[in-house]
C-alpha positions as CSV (number, residue, x, y, z in Angstrom):
1,M,11.5,12.3,0.1
2,V,7.7,12.5,-1.7
3,G,6.0,15.5,-1.4
4,L,1.6,15.4,-1.2
5,K,-0.8,17.9,-0.9
6,S,-2.8,17.7,2.4
7,S,-6.3,18.1,3.0
8,W,-9.4,16.2,5.7
9,F,-11.2,13.4,7.1
10,V,-9.8,9.9,5.7
11,S,-7.1,8.2,5.1
12,V,-7.0,5.2,2.9
13,G,-4.1,2.8,2.2
14,L,-3.6,-0.7,0.9
15,L,-0.5,-1.8,0.0
16,G,-0.2,-5.9,-1.4
17,G,2.3,-7.1,-4.1
18,L,3.8,-3.7,-4.2
19,A,0.5,-2.1,-4.3
20,I,-1.3,0.9,-1.6
21,L,-4.5,2.0,-1.4
22,A,-3.7,5.6,-1.2
23,C,-5.2,9.5,-1.7
24,S,-3.2,11.3,-4.8
25,S,-1.8,14.6,-4.8
26,D,-1.7,15.0,-8.5
27,N,-2.3,13.4,-11.6
28,A,1.9,12.2,-12.3
29,P,3.3,9.8,-14.4
30,P,5.0,6.9,-12.1
31,G,8.7,8.1,-11.7
32,S,7.4,11.6,-12.3
33,G,8.5,13.0,-8.7
34,A,5.4,14.2,-7.5
35,G,4.7,12.7,-4.6
36,S,2.3,10.6,-2.0
37,S,2.7,7.7,0.9
38,S,0.8,6.2,4.2
39,G,1.0,5.2,7.3
40,S,1.1,2.9,10.4
41,S,0.6,2.6,14.3
42,S,-3.1,1.5,14.3
43,G,-4.8,-0.8,12.5
44,S,-4.7,-4.7,12.4
45,S,-3.0,-7.0,10.0
46,G,-4.9,-7.5,7.1
47,S,-6.5,-4.0,7.4
48,G,-5.2,-0.4,6.4
49,S,-5.8,3.3,5.9
50,S,-3.8,5.7,4.2
51,S,-3.0,8.8,1.2
52,S,-0.9,8.8,-2.2
53,G,0.8,10.2,-5.0
54,S,3.5,9.1,-6.8
55,G,7.5,9.5,-6.4
56,S,10.3,7.5,-4.3
57,G,11.4,6.3,-0.8
58,S,14.6,4.5,0.6
59,S,16.0,3.3,3.7
60,S,17.1,6.5,4.7
61,G,14.1,8.2,5.6
62,G,14.2,7.1,9.1
63,V,11.9,3.7,8.6
64,P,12.2,2.3,12.0
65,D,15.0,-0.9,12.2
66,S,16.1,-0.2,8.5
67,G,19.3,0.3,7.0
68,P,20.9,-0.2,4.3
69,P,21.8,-4.0,3.1
70,D,25.4,-4.1,2.0
71,L,25.7,-4.6,-1.2
72,D,29.4,-5.3,-1.2
73,A,29.7,-8.3,1.5
74,A,31.9,-10.8,0.3
75,P,29.7,-13.7,-0.3
76,G,27.8,-15.9,1.8
77,A,26.9,-19.7,3.1
78,A,25.8,-22.0,0.1
79,C,22.3,-22.2,-0.6
80,P,20.4,-25.0,-2.8
81,A,19.4,-23.2,-6.6
82,R,15.3,-23.7,-6.7
83,T,13.4,-23.3,-10.0
84,T,9.9,-21.8,-8.4
85,G,9.3,-20.6,-5.5
86,T,6.6,-18.1,-2.9
87,D,7.7,-15.2,-0.7
88,A,5.9,-13.8,2.0
89,V,7.3,-9.7,0.9
90,H,6.8,-6.6,3.5
91,I,7.4,-3.2,2.9
92,I,7.7,-0.6,5.6
93,M,7.4,3.0,4.8
94,G,7.7,6.3,7.6
95,V,5.3,8.9,6.6
96,T,4.7,11.7,7.5
97,W,1.7,14.1,7.2
98,P,1.4,17.8,7.9
99,G,-1.9,19.4,9.4
100,S,-5.1,20.3,7.9
101,V,-8.4,22.3,9.0
102,G,-9.5,18.6,10.0
103,T,-6.6,16.8,10.8
104,N,-3.5,17.5,12.9
105,P,-0.2,16.8,11.9
106,G,1.9,13.2,12.1
107,S,3.9,11.0,12.4
108,G,4.4,7.2,11.6
109,T,5.4,3.6,9.8
110,V,2.7,1.6,7.4
111,H,3.2,-1.5,6.7
112,V,1.8,-3.5,3.7
113,W,2.3,-7.0,2.6
114,T,2.4,-9.3,-0.5
115,R,2.5,-12.5,-1.8
116,S,4.9,-12.9,-5.0
117,K,5.5,-16.2,-6.8
118,L,8.5,-16.4,-8.6
119,T,10.1,-18.5,-11.2
120,Y,14.1,-18.2,-11.4
121,G,15.1,-18.8,-14.7
122,A,18.3,-18.6,-16.6
123,N,21.6,-16.5,-16.0
124,N,20.2,-15.3,-12.5
125,A,17.1,-13.7,-14.3
126,I,13.4,-13.5,-11.8
127,T,9.9,-13.6,-12.8
128,A,7.2,-13.0,-10.4
129,V,3.6,-12.5,-9.9
130,N,2.8,-10.2,-7.2
131,T,-0.9,-10.5,-5.6
132,P,-1.9,-7.8,-2.0
133,C,-2.0,-9.3,0.9
134,G,-2.3,-6.8,3.4
135,S,-2.0,-3.4,4.9
136,Q,-1.5,-1.5,8.3
137,V,-1.6,1.9,8.5
138,P,-1.9,4.9,11.5
139,D,-4.8,6.1,12.9
140,I,-5.5,10.0,12.3
141,Q,-6.6,12.7,14.3
142,T,-9.2,15.1,13.1
143,T,-9.6,18.5,14.5
144,P,-12.5,19.8,16.5
145,I,-14.3,21.1,13.4
146,A,-13.9,17.8,12.4
147,G,-15.0,16.0,14.9
148,G,-12.3,15.4,16.9
149,A,-11.7,11.7,17.0
150,K,-9.7,9.2,15.1
151,V,-10.6,8.5,11.9
152,Q,-9.7,4.5,10.3
153,P,-10.4,2.7,7.3
154,E,-9.8,-0.8,7.7
155,F,-9.6,-3.9,4.9
156,L,-10.5,-6.7,6.3
157,P,-8.7,-10.2,6.0
158,A,-11.5,-11.5,3.4
159,V,-10.7,-8.8,1.4
160,W,-7.2,-9.9,1.0
161,E,-8.5,-13.8,0.1
162,S,-10.7,-13.1,-2.8
163,A,-10.0,-14.8,-6.0
164,A,-11.4,-11.7,-7.8
165,M,-7.7,-9.9,-6.6
166,G,-5.9,-8.7,-9.4
167,T,-2.1,-9.4,-10.0
168,A,1.0,-7.8,-10.7
169,Q,4.3,-8.4,-12.7
170,A,7.5,-8.6,-11.4
171,T,10.9,-8.8,-13.0
172,G,14.5,-8.9,-11.3
173,T,17.8,-10.4,-11.6
174,Q,19.8,-11.8,-8.9
175,S,23.6,-12.8,-8.3
176,S,23.0,-16.1,-7.2
177,F,20.9,-17.7,-4.3
178,D,23.7,-17.8,-1.5
179,V,24.1,-15.7,1.6
180,N,24.4,-12.0,0.7
181,S,23.9,-12.5,-2.8
182,K,22.3,-9.2,-4.3
183,V,18.7,-9.2,-5.4
184,N,16.6,-6.5,-7.8
185,I,13.0,-6.6,-8.3
186,V,11.1,-4.2,-9.8
187,S,7.4,-4.5,-10.6
188,A,5.1,-3.2,-13.2
189,P,2.2,-0.6,-11.9
190,V,-0.4,-2.4,-9.8
191,L,-3.6,-1.5,-10.1
192,V,-6.0,-2.3,-7.2
193,G,-9.8,-1.5,-8.0
194,L,-9.8,-0.5,-11.5
195,S,-8.4,-0.8,-14.7
196,M,-6.5,1.3,-17.4
197,T,-5.7,1.0,-21.0
198,D,-2.2,1.8,-20.0
199,P,-1.3,1.8,-16.5
200,N,1.9,4.1,-16.6
201,A,-0.5,7.1,-18.2
202,A,-1.2,9.9,-15.6
203,W,-3.1,9.2,-12.7
204,P,-7.0,9.6,-14.1
205,A,-9.4,12.0,-11.9
206,A,-12.0,9.5,-9.7
207,T,-14.6,10.6,-12.1
208,A,-12.9,8.6,-14.9
209,I,-11.7,6.2,-13.3
210,Q,-12.6,2.6,-14.5
211,A,-13.6,0.6,-11.2
212,V,-13.3,-3.1,-11.0
213,D,-14.6,-5.0,-8.4
214,S,-11.1,-6.3,-6.7
215,D,-12.5,-7.8,-3.6
216,G,-15.7,-9.9,-5.4
217,D,-18.4,-7.7,-3.6
218,G,-20.2,-6.6,-5.3
219,H,-19.0,-3.0,-5.0
220,P,-17.1,-0.9,-6.8
221,A,-13.7,-0.9,-6.7
222,I,-12.3,-2.4,-2.9
223,T,-13.9,-1.9,0.1
224,A,-12.7,-0.2,3.0
225,T,-14.7,-0.4,6.6
226,P,-13.9,2.9,8.6
227,K,-13.5,1.9,12.2
228,S,-16.4,3.1,14.9
229,T,-15.5,2.2,17.8
230,A,-14.6,4.5,20.6
231,G,-12.8,7.1,20.5
232,Y,-13.1,6.6,16.4
233,G,-15.2,8.5,14.0
234,L,-16.8,7.6,10.6
235,P,-15.4,10.0,7.7
236,P,-18.0,12.7,7.4
237,T,-19.9,12.7,3.7
238,S,-20.2,16.8,3.3
239,I,-19.3,19.7,5.2
240,L,-22.9,19.7,7.5
241,Q,-21.8,16.3,8.9
242,T,-25.1,15.1,8.8
243,N,-24.0,12.0,7.3
244,H,-21.5,9.2,7.4
245,A,-19.8,6.8,5.7
246,D,-19.5,3.7,6.7
247,L,-17.8,2.1,3.5
248,L,-15.4,3.4,0.9
249,Y,-15.0,2.4,-2.0
250,I,-11.4,2.8,-3.2
251,A,-8.8,2.4,-6.2
252,S,-4.7,2.5,-6.2
253,R,-2.0,1.8,-8.4
254,I,1.3,1.5,-7.2
255,T,5.1,1.1,-9.0
256,S,7.9,-0.4,-6.2
257,T,11.0,-1.6,-6.7
258,L,13.5,-3.5,-4.2
259,T,17.0,-4.0,-4.3
260,G,18.2,-6.1,-1.4
261,V,20.8,-9.2,-0.6
262,R,19.5,-12.5,1.0
263,D,21.1,-12.6,4.7
264,T,19.9,-16.4,4.9
265,C,18.6,-19.2,2.1
266,D,15.2,-18.1,2.8
267,S,15.6,-14.8,3.2
268,Q,16.1,-11.3,2.3
269,K,15.9,-7.5,3.2
270,G,16.8,-4.2,1.6
271,A,15.4,-0.9,0.4
272,A,12.1,-0.2,-1.4
273,Q,11.7,2.9,-3.5
274,V,8.5,3.6,-4.6
275,A,7.8,5.3,-8.5
276,A,4.2,5.9,-8.2
277,F,1.6,6.0,-5.6
278,D,-1.8,7.2,-5.9
279,S,-5.9,6.4,-5.2
280,H,-9.4,7.6,-5.5
281,V,-12.4,7.1,-3.4
282,V,-14.1,5.7,-6.5
283,G,-17.4,5.6,-4.1
284,C,-19.1,5.0,-0.4
285,H,-22.2,3.8,1.3
286,I,-23.9,5.8,3.7
287,K,-24.4,4.3,7.3
288,G,-28.2,3.5,7.8
289,G,-28.6,4.6,4.0
290,G,-27.6,3.6,0.6
291,D,-24.3,4.0,-1.3
292,C,-23.5,7.5,-1.4
293,A,-24.3,9.6,-4.2
294,P,-21.5,11.4,-6.6
295,A,-21.8,14.7,-5.0
296,D,-20.4,12.3,-1.2
297,S,-18.2,11.0,-2.8
298,K,-16.6,13.8,-4.1
299,F,-16.5,15.5,-0.6
300,V,-14.9,12.4,0.8
301,D,-12.2,11.9,-2.0
302,D,-11.3,15.5,-1.7
303,N,-10.9,15.2,1.9
304,R,-9.0,12.5,2.1
305,T,-5.8,12.6,4.2
306,V,-2.3,12.3,1.7
307,Y,1.7,11.4,3.4
308,K,4.8,12.3,3.0
309,V,7.4,8.8,2.5
310,T,10.7,9.7,4.3
311,G,12.1,6.2,3.0
312,A,11.1,2.9,3.0
313,T,12.7,-0.6,3.5
314,F,11.7,-4.3,2.8
315,E,12.0,-7.7,4.6
316,A,10.8,-11.2,2.1
317,K,10.4,-14.6,3.2
318,T,10.4,-17.8,1.6
319,V,7.4,-19.3,2.8
320,S,5.0,-22.6,1.1
321,D,3.0,-22.0,-2.3
322,T,0.3,-23.0,-0.6
323,A,-0.1,-19.2,1.9
324,T,-2.8,-18.0,2.3
325,C,-2.2,-13.8,2.6
326,A,-2.9,-14.8,6.3
327,D,-0.1,-16.4,6.4
328,V,2.0,-14.1,4.5
329,R,1.0,-11.3,7.5
330,A,1.9,-13.9,10.0
331,A,5.3,-14.7,8.5
332,L,6.5,-11.0,8.7
333,P,4.5,-9.2,11.0
334,A,4.8,-5.6,12.1
335,H,7.8,-4.4,14.4
C-alpha cells in the first residue's frame, strides 16, 4: 500500500506513458516508499483528475477484475516474431482517500492510458518510447464547508494529441513472442509539464518547478479544465471562496514497472508497480478573470486531495503504428 496525506478541494490526475498527473505527498525520490495515488468512476476517456506521491502498487490491492498473471504457465501457441510494434497500454489502479475538512473519504479506480512504441532486439530485449494518452478518475465529494459539490478537473482529448507532449524511454525483456511468455517493462521517470536536471531527484516544491508547456496551449505545464455542469463545483482559490479556478496548470512525475504475460499473440496483462507518483498545481486561471496570483495557486496546490494506491494491474494490446491517443483509449476502454 502507498500512504499519502490528505487535504481539500482539488483532485488532479493524468497518466499516460505510465504517467499520472496527481498531487504529491512529500518530497521523496522514486522508490523511497513515501506515497501517493489516484482514482476512477467518473470522467471520460481522455480526461481526468487525481493526486500523488511515491510508493508502489501491485495486483493484490483489490483492483476490479484484477489478478496476478500466471508467470509459471506452460508455453502456449507460437506467435510470429516482430522487430517493431505499437501497443495501447491501460493501467488500472485501485485507490482510497481519507476524509478531511473539505472532502469526504472514498475509494475508486483510476484508469490511465499510454501509447508505447516498441523495438524488439537481440536476446529478447525490448526498448520503448511511451506517450501519455489519457486518464479517468473518480469524483471527489466536498463537504458543506467546501461548497458541498463534486469536484473533477478533466484533461480534454486535445491535450493528449498535442505535438508538444513529451515522451519517456522504457526498457525490458521478454521470454519470447509466444502465448504465456513473460514480459517485464521498466519505465524511466515520466515528466509531464516540467523538466528536471535529474528526473530521479527529490520532488521539488511547487515554486521550484521548471514548467514546460506540454500541451502547447500557451500555459505552463498541462491544462486541466474542472467540470462546471450541474452538481460540480470549481475549486476555490482561497478560504473565502470569492474566486474559483476554471483552469488548472499541472506538472507531474511517475515511475512504473509492468510485469505480465502474453495472453494472446497481440495482447498481454499483469501487475503494475508504481515507484514514484508526484505532482503540483503550478498555476491556475480565475473564472471571469486572469491567471491566478501566486497566493491563489499556492492555495489550490496546498489543498489538493491525495490518494493511497491499494493495487494496480495493466493490460496491453497491439494497435496500428499510426494509432492516435483516441485510438489507444478506444482499444482498451475502462471496465
